[in-house]
N, C-alpha and C positions, 0 to 999 in steps of 0.2 A: 529606286535605292533597293540594292541587297539588305536583307534581313539580316546578317551582321553589323555592318554597319549603324544600320535603324539600331539596334538594340548597345550597342559600342554606346552610340548617343545619347539615349537614354537612360544607361548604368551612368554613361560619366557627369549627367547633368542632375543625376537623383543624388548621387553620392562623389560626388568629384573622383575620381575614384581615378589616376592615369594610370595605375597598373591594366585594369582592362582593355587598352588601347593594344595592348603585346597581347592578351587574351585571342583577339579577337585578327590579329597580323594588322592591326592598324597604324600606321605610322600616325599623330598628331602633327597638326600645322603649326610650325615657329610661331610664335606672334610676333609682331613687331618691334614692339620694348625686349622680348626673349633675343631676339637675332642681333639687335643693335647695343643690347647688355655684352653681347661675348668679346666682341671687336674692344669696347670701351672700357671693359674689365682687363684686356690684353693689355691693352695704351696704358690703364690707369699702372698695373704692376711694374711694369717698362720702367715707367715713368719715375717711380718710387725705387726700383734698384741704382737706377740710375742716377736718380740724386743721393739713398746710401754709399753709392760709391765712390760719389766725388766728394762727397760729405767729409770725410776719413780726415780730420785735421790731423796732419802733423803736428809733432810734438813741438812747443815751442818755450823759448830759453831766452829768458834776457845775459844781453849780455855786456861789457864795460868795452868800453874803448880809452886806454891809457897812453900817458906822454910820461917822462918823469916820472912814473908810479902812482901819478895822478891822473882820476878819472877824469877824462873830459866829458863825454857822455855813456845814456846806454839806448839802446837798440832792443825789437820784443824783434827774434830772428825764429821762424821756421826752421827746422830743421830736418834739412833733406840725404838722407844717410844712403838709402836704394836705391836703385839705379831708374828705378821705375818712375821713385821720386826726381831723382834728377835727372831725368828726360825732361818730363815733365812741368820742373821748374813753377815758374808765375803765368806759362801760360794759359790766353785765355780770362787772366785778371784783368777789371776792367777800371779797376786804383788799387791803389796803395799806398798809404797815407804816409808820412816823416815818422820816424821815427820807428818806422816795420818793414821786416827784411825778410831776405832766404838765405841760412848757411848750405853752403857746400860740405857735405865732411866727406875724406875720401881716404879710404886705407894706408895709403903710403903717395910719397910725393911725388906729382909727375906734371906736363906742361897740361893746363887744361885750357879747354877750347870750347865757347858760349859764344849762340848766337840767337837773333830775336823772332826766330818764327812761332806765329802764333801768336806774340808776346803782345800785346799794346800800347803800353805803358812805356815809357820812356825811363830809362836802368841806368845805373852808376853800376858796376863792378868792383872790388877788391879784391885783388888775387894776392892771399894769403900764407905766410913760411908754417911750416908745422910748428915752430915756437911762439906763434904768433902777430907777429910783425905783418906788417901791413904791405910786400913791394911793390905794387901797385896798382891802381884806380885807371878805369877805360870808361867813357858814355856809351852805353847802346840805346840804339836807338830801334822804335817799335817797325814790328817785320821784315828788318834787315837778316836778309841770309849769309850774311859775311861770317865769317868766324872773327871774333874778340879772344885772342891763344896769350895768354901769359909770357912773360917771354921771358922765366924756367920753373922749374919745376913747384910747385908748392902743394900745399895737403889742404889748402881752403878754400873757395871763395864767397862772399858776399855781394849778393843784389840786393839796392835799394832806390829808392822814388832817386831818380837821376836827379846834382846836385843839393843832395844831400848829405853826403858827406861833405861837402864844404860850408855847407848854412852850420853843421854840425861843428865844425872847427874841427874835426876830423883829418890827419894829413898820411901821404908814406910814412912811414918808420913810425907807427905809432903801431900799438899794439892790441889786438882785441884775445879779449882772456875768455877762452874756450872752456867749457867743464869737457875732459874726457869722460 
């Protein structure tokens, strides 16, 4: 054994001084735990960042749905206003309770088109005019990549669990009260 290694080992054993390795240009061998901890730390960091990015909640608004000036029902709706929020929509969700949904808000009236790629739950979509009137409702099915298109220009779309509008007594022509 050369003298530098012997001296380095003695100094390290006596003092626990890892800087002594640099003094003799000898690199310490990494321990098994340090080799495993680096990738594990990186994986944990990535996981934390992924959860943090996906846990950013959308604003939620309680919407009233009225007919002839009387409230028929209310729904808690997440509000999707940015193109990123709208593109993600309800993708990758495993469930959506009755009485909850997602309202897609657009800056101007336009013909809207939706599909169900990466969406696991059956939905009903209501296309809504700028005055809040429900123009039409259509059922949508999990993983269907066919476009569901509004029959005319609208300002909003409201997705809910499939059949919820019917169960809640909501009809085409009813008014969704949307805060602007």
